[in-house]
N, C-alpha and C positions, 0 to 999 in steps of 0.2 A: 563525873561518871556515875558515882554512887547516888548523886542527887537525881540524875536522869533515871536511874534504875528505880529509885523510890517513887519518882513521878509516874513511871509506867505502872508500878505495882499499885499505887493509889488509884490510877485510872481503871485498872482491872477490878479492883475491889468495888469501886463505885459502879462499874457496869454490872458486876455480879449482884451487887446489892439491888440495883434497879431492876434487874431481871427477876430476882426472887420476889421483890415487892410486887412486881407485875403479875407473877404467876400465883403467888399465895397472898390473897387479900382477905380471905375469910377462913374460918375454921374448917369449913367444908373442903377448902382447897388442900388441906393437909392429907386428906384421904388419897389424893392423886400424887402424892410426893414420890412414891416409888416409880410411877410411870414417868414423872418429870425427870427424876434422876436417870432413869434408863434412856430417855431421849437425849439428855445432855451427854450421857456417856457415848451414845451412838454418833452424835455430832462431833464429839471430841475425837473419836476413832477415825471418822471420815476426814477430819481436818488433818490429823496426823498422817493419814495415808496420802492425802494430797500434798502435804509438805514433803513427804518422802519422795513422791513422784517428781515434784519440782526440783528437789535436790539432785535426784538422779539425772533428770533432763539437763540440768545445768552442768553437771559433770561431763555428760556426753558431749554437749555443745562445746564445752571448754576443750575437751580432748580433740574434737574435730578442728577447732581453730588452731590448736597447736600443730596438728598434722598438716593443715593447709599452709601454715606459716613456714614449717620446715620444707614443704614441697616448693613453695615460691622462692625460698632462699636458695634451694638447690638449682632451680631453673634460672634464677638470676645469675648465680655463679656460672652456670653452664653458658648462658648468653654472653656474659662478659668474656668468658674464655673464647667462645666462637668469634666474637667481635674482635678480640685481640688477634686471633688467627687470621681473620679476613683482612684486617689492617696490615698485618705482616705480609700477607700475600699481595695486597695492593702495592705495598712498598717494594716488594721484590719484583712485581711486574713492571712497576714504573722504572726500576733500575735495570730491567732486563733488556737485551738487544734481540729478542726472539723475532722471527719473520712472520708476516701475515699470509704467506703463500698458501697454506692449507685452506684458508677460507676462500681465497680467490679461486683455487682449484675446484673447490666444491661448487662455487657459483658458476664457474665455466661449464662444469659437467652438467649442472641443472639446465643451463641455457641450451646445451647440445641435446639434452633429453627433450626439451620443449620443441626445439627445431625439428628433431626427429619425429615427434608426434605430429607437428604441422605438415612435415613432408609426407608422412604416412597418409594424413588426411588428403593432401593434395594429390598424392598418387592414387588414392582410391577414387577421387573425383575424376582424375584423368582416365583411369581405367573404365569408370562408368561412362565417361564421355566417348571413349573409343568404342566401347561395346555398343552404345546407342548409334554411333556413327556407322559402325560396321553393319548393324541391323538395318539402318536406313538405306545404305547403299546396296546391300545384298538383295533386298526385297523390292527395290525400286521398279524393276521391270516386271517381276512376276506378281508381287503383292504390294501394289502402291499404297493400299490402305495401311498396311503394317509399317511401311516406310514413313508415311506421314505421321502416324501415331508415335513412332520412335523419335522423329524430329520434334514433335510437340513436347515429348518428355524431356528431350535435351534442352529445348528452349525454356521449359519450366525449371530445370536444374540451373541454368544460367541466371534466370531471374531470382532464384533463391539466393545464389551466391552473391549476386549484385546487391540485393536488398540487405544482405547481412554485412556488407562492407562498412557502412557508417558505424555500426556498433563495434566492429572489430578495428576501427580506426584505419580503414583501408590497408589491412594487413597483407592482402594478396592482390595487388593491382595487376601483376604480370599474369597471374592465373585467370583473372577476369578478362583481361585483354585476349589471352589465348583462346579462351572458350568463346568469347564473342566473335573473334575472327573465324573460328571453326564453325560456329553456328551460321554465320553469314555465308561462308563458302558452301556449307551443306544446303542452306536454304536456296541458294542460286542453282545448285545441281538439281535439287528436287523440283524447283520451280520450272527450270528449263525442260525437264523431262515431261512434267505434267502439262505444260503449255504446248509442247510439241505434240503430245497425244491429243490434246483438245483441237489443235490446228488440223490434224489429220481427220478427226471426226467432223469438224466444220466443213472440210473439203468434201467429205462424203455427203454431208447434208446439203451441199451446194449453197452454203451461206456466202454472201448475203443476197442471193437471188430471190425473186418474188415467190417462186415455186420451190419450197424446201423439200428435201428428200428425208422423210422420217420412217421409211420402210424398215422392217426387221427390228434389230436391237439397237439401231443408231441412237434413238432417243434415250434409251437406258444408259448407253455408254456415255452420251453427252451429259446426262444428268449426273453420272458417277464422277466424271472428270471435273465438272463444275463444283460439286460438293467437296472433292479433294482439294481443289485450289482454294476454296473458301476456308476449309479447315486449316490449310497451310498458312493462310493469311490472318486467321483469327488472333493468334498471339500478338501480332503487330498492331492490329486494330484495337485490341484491348489495351495495349501499352499506350497507344496514341490517344484514345478517346475514353478509356475506362475511368480515369480520374477527373475528366473534364465535366463541368456543369454546363450542359446545353440549354438549361432553362433560364439562364441569365439573359438580360436585355441585349448583350453584345458578346456572344460566344466567340472566343479567340481560337477557334479551331477551323481547320480547312478540311474539306472532304477528301477522301482517298479513293482512287480508282480501284475497284475490285479486280482481282486478277482474271477471273473468267471474262469480264467485260473488256478488260484491256486486250485480251487475245481476240475477242470478237470484233473489236473496233479496228484492229490492225488492217484488215482488208478495206474497210471503209476509209481509213486514213490514206491508204495507198491510192485509192481512186480519187480522193480529195486532192492529194498532191498532184496527180496527173492533170486534173482539170483546172486547178487554181494556182498553180505555180508555173513558172517558165513563160513561154510566149504564146500560150493558149488564148483563144479569143475570150474565154470566160474569165481570164485573169486580167481584170481592168481596174485601174486605180480609181476611176470615177464611178465604179459600180460595185461597191462592197456588198450591196444587197444580194449579189449573185451567190457568193459563198455562204453568206448568213442564211439566206433562204434555203440553200442546199442542205445545211445542217438541220434546219427545222423540218425539211422534207424527210430527212433520215429518221428523225424522231417519229414523225407521223407514220412512216412506212413500217418501222420495226417495233413500234410501241405495243402492238397486239402480241407479237411473238414474245417480247420481253416480259410482258405482264403475265401471259399464260404459262410460259416455261420457267422463268426465273422467280416469279412471284411466289409460288408454293414453296420453292426451295428456301427463299428468304424467310418465309413464315415459319418453317420448321427450324431454321437456324435460330431465330429469335426465341422460339419456345424452349429450345435446349439450353439457353443461357440467358440469365437476366441481364448480364452486362451487355450482351449483344443487342438487346432490345433498344438501347440508347445509341447504337452504332449503325445498324442497318436501316436505310431509308427504303422507300418503296422502289420497286424494280425499275420503273420508268425514270425516276430521279437518279438512280444509280447509273442507268444507261446514259442520261444526259451528262452526268459528271464525267463519264469516260470520254464523251465527245468534246467537252469544253477545252481540254488542252489543245485540240486541233484548232479551235477558233482563236484561242489566245496566241498560239504560235503564228497563225496567219495574220492576225491583227498587228502583232509586233513586227512582222516583216513588212507590213503596209506602212506603218507610221513613219519610219525614217524617210520614206519617199514622198509622203504627203504633208509632213509637218510644216513645210515651207510654202504649202499651197493652201491658202485660207479656205477657199470654197470646198476643196476636196476634204480637208480636215473637218470642217463643219458638217459636211454631208456624211462623212464616215461616222462621226460621233453620234449623229442623229440616228443613223441606221443601227448602230450598235445598241443604243438605248431601246430602239424598237425591238431588237432581237431579245434583249433581256426581259422586256415587258411581255413578250410572247411566251417565254419560258415560265415566267411567274404566273401570268393570267391564264394562258391556254392550258399549260401542262401542270400547273401547281407545283413547280419545282421546289423541293425542300431537300437540299443536299445533306443536311444533318437533322435527324429526327428531333421533334419537340422544340424546334427553334421558335422563340417568341418574336423574332424580328424577321423581316423578309431577307431573302438572299440578296447580297450586295450587288452581284452582277459582274459580268466581264468588264463593263464600263468602269466600275469602281477600281478594278485592278489596273486598267490602263491609265486612268487619270491619277490615282493615288499612289499605287505601288511603283508604277513606272514613270510617274512624274509628268504626265502630259496635260494636267489640268490647267496650269498657268498658260501654256501656248493656246490651248483651246478657248479659255476664257477671254484672252486677248483678241482672238479671231472673232468670237461671238460679239464681243463688245464693239469692235470696229464695224462689224456688219450692222449691228443694231443702231449705233450712233449715226452711221452713214444713212441708213434708211430713215431714221428720225429727222435728220437735217433736211433730207429731200422732202419729207412730209411737211415740216415746219416752214420751209422756204417756198413751197409750191404756191402758184398764183391763186389757186382756189381754196387754199387752206383756211382763209379768213371768211369764206362764204358760209352763211348759216344753212344748215341742213333742215329745210322746212318740211321734209318728208319724215322727220323723226316722230316719235310718239307724241300724240297731241296732248297727253296729260302731263308731259314733262317739258321743262325748258329746252328750247332748241339749241343744241351745241353747234359749234362750227365743224366743218368737215375735217379740219386739222385735228381737233380734239378727238373726234371719232376715230380717225386713222391712228393717232397716237395710242389710243386705248386698244385698238386692234393689234397694233405692233406689240404693245406690252403683253397682251394675252398670248400672242404668238411666242414671245420670249419665254413666258411661263411654261408653255408646252415644250420648249426646247430643253428646259432643265427640270421639268416635273419628274422625269424618270431617274434622277440622280438619287443615290442612296446615302450619300454623305451629307450630314447636316451643315458642316462648314462650307462645303461647296455650294449648297443651295443658298445659304446666307450671303456668300460672296457674290453669287449671281444676282441676287436681289439688290444688294447694296451698290455694286459697281455698275450694273447695267440699268435695271428697272428704276431704282430710286434716282439714279443719275439723270435719266431721261425725264422723270417727274420734276426734278429740281430745275433742269434746263428749261423745260416748258413753262414752269412757274416763272422763271426769270424772263422768259419771252413775253408772257402775259403782263408781268410787272413792267417790262419795257414799253409795251403798248399802252398801259395805263399812264405811265410817266409821259409818254409822247402826247397823249390826249391832254394831260394836265398842263404841260408846257404850252400847247397850242391854245388852251383856254386862257391861261394867264397872259399870253402874248396878245390875244384878242381883247382882253379886258384892260391891259395896261396902256396900249397905244391909243391915244385919243382919236376919236372919230372912226375907228375901225370897227366894222361889224361884219364878221364873216359868218354868214348863215350856215355854211357847211360845218364849221367847227363848233358853233353854238346850237345848231339845230339837229336835223336828223342824222347827219353824218357822224357827229360826235356821239349822239345817243346810240347809233348802231355800233360804234366801236365799243362803247361801254357794255352794251347788251351782249356783244360777242365775247368780251372778256368774262362777263358774268356767266353766260351760258357754258363756256368752256370750263371755267373753274367749278361751277356747280356740277357739271357732267362728270368730270374726273373725280371730284370729291365723292359723288354718289357711287361711282365705280369702285373706288377704294373701299367704301363701306361694303359693297357686294363682295369684293375680294376677301375682306376680313372674315366673311361668313363661309368662304370656300373651304372645303375640307383640307385641301393641300396647305393653304396658308394657316388654317387653324392648327393643324398638326405642327407646322413649323413654329408657330407662336408658342404653343405649349412646350415644345422642346427647348425653345429659347428661354422661356420662363424657368423651366426646371434647371437648366445649366446655369443661368444667372443666379438662382437662389443657392446653388451649391458652390458658387464661386465667391470668394471674398478677397479683400486686399486691394492695394492700389492698382496693381497690374492684373486684376482678375480677368480671366479669359473664358469665353464660351465656345471656343473652337480654335483651330489652327490659324494664328494670326488675327484673331478677333477679340479685341479687348472689350470688356463690358461697357465701359464708358463710351467708346467709339460707336458701338452698335446701338446703344441707348440714344445717342445724339441723332442717329439717322432713323430710328424706328419708333421707340416709345420710351419715355423717361421712367416709366414705372418699373422697368427691369433693373434700374440702377438704384432701387429703393434700399435703404439701410435696414429695413425690417425683414429678417429672414423668415419670420413666421407669418408675414402678411399675405393676404390673398391678392396676387398680382392681377387677377382677372376680375376682381370684384367690381371695378368701375367700367367694365366693358372695353378695356384697352385692347390694342392690336398692333400688328406689324406696321401699319401705315399711320400711326397716331401723329407723328411729327409732320409728315408730308400732308396728310389730310388737314391738319391744323393750318398749315401755310395756305392751302387752297381755300379753306374756309375764310380765312382773313382776307384773301384776295376777293372772294365772292362778296363778303360784307363791305369791303372797301369800294368795289365797283358799284354795289347797290347804293351806297352813300353818294357816290358821284352821279348815279342816275337820278337820284332824288334831287341833288343839287342842280343838275342840268335842267330838270323839269321846273324847279323853282325859278331859275334864271329865265328860261323861255316863257314861263307863264307871266313873270313880271314884265317881260318885254311885250308879250301878246296883250296884256291888259293895259299897257301904256295909253293907247288912244282912248280906251274906254274910261280909264281913270281921269283923263284930261277933258272928257266931254263935260261941258258946264251948263247945259240947257235944261237940267232936270226941273228947275223951278219955273220954267217958262214954256213948257211944252203945251201945244194946243190940245184941246179936248179931243178925245178919241171916241169911237163908237162904244156903246154900252157893253157889247160883247168883248171881253178881254181876249178871247181866242183869236179875234180878227186882227189884233195888233201884231205887227211884225217885230221881230227882235231888232235891237239897235244895230245899225250898220257897223258901228265900231267894234262889235263882237266878232266880226268876220276873221280878224287875226287870231282870236282865241279858238274859234271853231276850226280854223285851218291848223293851228298848232295841235289841237286835240286830235284831229284826224291823222296828222302826220306822225306825231310822237306816240300818243297813247294807242293809236291804231297799230303802229309798228310793234310796240311792246306787247300788245294783245296777240300778235302773231308768233312771237318768239318766247314768251314767258309762260310758265306753268300757271294754273289757276291760283295756287297759293301765293307766290311772290307777286303775281299780277294784281291780285286783290289788295295785297299789302301796299304796293306802289300806287295803285289807284286811290286808295284811301288817303295816302299822303297827298296825292294830286288834288283830291277834293278839299283836303284841309288847307292846301296852299290857295286854291281858288277862293275858299271862304275867307281866308285872311286878306287876300288881295282886294276882294270886293268890299269886305266889311271895313277894312282900314283905309283903303284908298278911294273908295267910291262912296259908300254909305256915310262914313264919318267925315268926308271932305266936301260934301255938297248938301244943299237943301233941296227938298222935293215938294213939288205940288202933288195934288191927288193924281194928276195924269202922269207925272214923273214917277211917282211911287208905283203906279200900275205898270208903267213901262219897265221899271226895274224888276217887278215881279214877273213880267213876261220874259225878260232877259234871263232871269234865274231859271225859269222853266226850260228855256232853250239850252242853257248851259248844262243842266242836268240831263236833258235828252241827249245832248252831244256826248257826254261822258258815258252814259249807259249804252249808247249805240256803238261807240268805238271799243269799249272795254268788253262787251259781250258778257258782263257779269251781272246777273239779276240781283237787285238789292245791294249793290256795292256801295251806293252813297250812304244808305242807312242813317246812322246818327252822326256821320262825319260833318255834314253841313247843317245840322239842326240849328245851331246858333244863328247862322245866316238866314235860314228859312224863317225862324221865329222873328228875327229882326225885320225882315222884309214884310212879313205878315203884319207886325205891329205898325210898321211905317205906312202900309197901304190901307189902313182902316179908313172907312168912309167918314167924311166930316159930318154928313147928315144921314141918319138912319132911314132907309127907304121904308115907305109905308107898306104894311102887309108883308114885311120881310120874314123869312123863315127858312126852313130847310127843305122846302118842297122842290119838286123836279124843275119847276120853272125858275127858281131863284138862282142868282149868281153864285158860283162856288167860291168866290173870293180870291181865286188864283188865276183866273183867265183861261182855265182848261175847258175844252168842250167835253161832251159826255164820254167819248172814247178815251180821251186823255185821262179823265177822272178815273175811269175803270182801271187803266194801266197803273196809275199812281196808287190806287187802293190796293191792288194786288201786290205791288212792290213794297209799299211803306204805309202800313195801316195807320201810323201815327199822324200822317198828314190829314186824315179825315176829320179829326177833332178841330184842326186849325180851319179847315174849310167851313165847318159848321159854325165855329165861333165867329168867323168873319161876318156872318149875317146877324149875329146877336149883339155884337159890340160896335160902337161908333168911336170915332177918334176922340170925341169929347168925353165919352164915358171912361175911356182908358186914361185920358189926361187927368181927369178929376181924381181917380183912384191912385194912379201911379205917383202923382206929385203931392198927394195928401200926406202920406207918411210911409215909412218903410213897411209897417205891418199891412197897411192898405194896399201898397204896391205888391207885396208878396202874395196877398190873397187874390188880387186881380190877375196877376200872372198865372197863378194856379188855376183860376177859373177859366182863363183863356187857353190853358194847356201849354203854357210857355215855361218850360222847365230848364232851359239852357241860358236864359238871360237873367242877370241879377237886377236888382232895383236900379242901380246906377246905369247899367246898360240900357234898360228900358227907357229911362229918362233921357239919356243921350240920343237914343233912336227917335223918340217922339219930338225932340228939339229939332230934328232934321226936317220936319214938316214945316212948310212956310206958314201954315196957319198958326203954329205954336212957336215959331222962331222968335217972335217978339216977346 
């Protein structure tokens, strides 16, 4: 310790010594010694003061800590004492047998207090209800406006209590029931009185006579009673329609008959029952149009009064309440709504009597759809304002709600199929209608009648409002008829094919009817019928009715998914797609179903298209067979190389007698096709006909015989006659075109002169090289300008010129053919043709 003290003292001395050395370094610094001592003294005093303050602060803090410690000790002792007391009390309570009755009694008293408060509230509500009821009844005769107002307040009170029930967990169901019964009873009382007052006014007005009495204050009194009845009904209308969205595509709301119109319709209903019930002559099961037309006449007769008298009242009601704007329709539509229950009741009384009579049921449904259409189109009936869809109609209620669609569909299907079978099996159904449009292929009378029947069926269900019902009509009736008629055409085609095969397989049999015109007529009738109905299906796909049906089907199919997805009642997507269009069964929900121009008749039109294509193939095959047979004698003619010389004028040479069979075949077959086919398919078939002629002559005549100059000239004349025959019977200018160019060029090359005539040229007196006279040349030039070059080249080339170049080399042959304008013959073809001349055969 002493050592530590000495160390500290040494440190102090060292620091003092350093301080003095720092402050006094020169003799001059001694003059400031007093001031230095003074500053040191002041610093020492200050440090002593600070030390004293620190010592005092320490003592105060120490005292506070001591006080706090004593306080905490006291509180801890107090807590321990209280804890011991609580534990003791818990021990005593655990061992005590004291009862809980005081708590239960308090809770019971609180429950009674709450019940008393609820009872008091109920009593106040009942008192208020009784007060409003008394006010309503007491003023009903003298001041009906006050009575209606009091009832409206009572109805509002009921709605408030009813809307508060869910939050109160249905705490007062009996009270709600009592008020509801009271409101209904009071409503009937007020309604009966007001309706009776309106009836008396209507009697004074002489409603519903043509000449109404509006003298004096009758109109004002009528106006007042109508407004009171509307005000009485407003709470019910707001309850029924206020929360409904009428802007949706299918609003699930039904129009309500307005009370004033219900009263006004009562005398009309009485007259209706008098005329159309019982044994009156106007009540006929076969004449439903009687009572339907009568209702339309009522609308026509009273629409002016309704519009002029009720219209302004409705407008004022709508302006007074935004909610009522979505409830009140126009006055005429409201009047029609009041008349429709009469029509529905009468229809339902009709149906049990006619449901077993197919003709009566069909006629009734047709007249009912006409009635609905008249209300929609003539009167613009909109029972609920701002509806985006048309009114479904009384027909929809009868068919859907009351379940008469299935019987009616069965009746219409039986009628349609019966009529279809009559058309199909008629003796003249296979006759071609030559009076049809000349620019179109001529269909059979049966196909035209089937189309007319299908259009009539469309009109039968065009007025339906249910999508499912429309689709079922389409699938079960129209497409069924299409399918059956397709099978009928298929059967006719199979019968033709069997007859043809039988004729080909039995040796020696040649039935000109089955292989000639009769068979071709059968094929042409099948083709015409298939093409006509396919074209009609295309027209139907553009019809607004079927377009809307197709769009709705697409929309429903896109929103449906799963294995048993449905587009309507009893309509699976897969089943509908198999009968209409496979595109609606697409797995792509975001795909554009209409991007490829699909439609309702895709599958059926495809079947008829295949039938048309198959029948066209058989027509072409039949032409090939008949042409082969017709060219048989011509191909067997073997005198081409030994024909006698003919006059120098080729036009004077007659066609070969062996061509008579071809000319007759062309006249019969091609002439018939020209009468029944449209220009497009006729041109296509004629070109095939020309190609077959070219193949038959080139392969079986030109390449199988040798020709002298006279024989080649005769072949050239025969070819001209063949072309003339085809042009004459087809009535198609330029139809031959380039189809027979190969044969024409081959005949030109074959018929070159062995010796070039002196002074030959292209003058008017020169031979044209084809044997045509001047008139014939003009016709050929106008139809096929390409032949001109051949006619000119015939005077410039000799057989030997051509032989030298064609047989010299391929390059020389190509150049020679190009110079002669022969572009459809190869070098090998040209050599083979020239070898057919007897002069070059060796």
